[in-house]
N, C-alpha and C positions, 0 to 999 in steps of 0.2 A: 656368502663367501667372506672368509676374513682374511687379512693380509698377515703376514709374520716376518720377523727380523731374527737375523743370527748374528752375532757379533763373536769374532775369534781373532787373536792375535796370531802372527806367524814370524818366523825368523827374519824373513825378507820378502820384499815385492814378488819375487820370482815365484816362491812357493805358495804364497797368497794367489798369484795368478794361475798357477797350474790347477790348484784345487777348485778357483772359480770356473777356469776353463770346463773342468770335468762335469762340475754341477750344471753348467749351462748346457752342455752337450748332451748330460742324462735328462734334460728337463726338470731339476729339481728347484731351480731359482729362476728368475727372471732378470736378476742383476746383482752384480758384486761391486761395491766401492771400495777400492784399495786405498788405504790412508797410510802414506809413507812417513816414516820418521817418528813414529810413537816411541815414547819413552815409557818403558813399563817399571814401576818399583814394586816390589812384592817380595812375600816372603816364599821360600821354596825349600822344603826339607830341612826346615828350621833356621835357614839362612837368609838374610836380607840380600836381595839381587836389585840391580839396574842394568834394564838391557834396552837396546834398541830393537825394534819390532817395527812390521807393518801390519796394522789392522785392517780386517775386513769386516764390512757389514753386507750380509747377503738379504736379498728380498725374495720372500717366496709366499706361498698359500699356507694357511693355518692347517689344512688338511696335510700338506706335504712337510709340515715343519720337523716332526720326529725322524723321517727319512733323511732330511737335509742334515740334520745334527748327526745323526748315525754315519752318513757319508763323509761328512767333513772329518769327523774323528777318526774314520778309516782310512782317509788318504792324506791326513796332516802329517807332518815329520816328527812332530813332537811325540815323545812317548805318552804322554798325558796332557793333549791341549786343553785349554779353557775354552769350552764352547757353549755360547748362552744363547737360548731362544725364548723368544716371547711374541704372543698374540698383540696385534697393534689394536688399540682402543678405538682408533678414528683413522681415517684415511679418504681422501678425495675418491669421487667415483672414477676418474680416470686411472687413478693408481689400481683400484679394486677391479677394474676391468682387465687391465694389464697382468696384474698378478693372478687373476682368476682365468686367463688362458693357458696356465699350465695345465698338462696332462696329471691326472691324478686327482 
């Protein structure tokens, strides 16, 4: 069993929490850490942007990673959200047991 993480910025804490609640209810993640006050500097459609967002870090299993990413994208209020997922190289046994308890 492997653990995986997904990082995604949201316009605000409420939209991040709404997506997190849905993923928790659907059994796609074990936890979502919402980080308020993220300042994002980026290029979007050829223009430099500077925005205040809330970041969310989702914990899931490697097996559920593709489904979690697809679901975040489907629920996200942005037209084209930045959703990045990766398999964890290492985790402590207790975390692996916790994440491994997800269905799927």
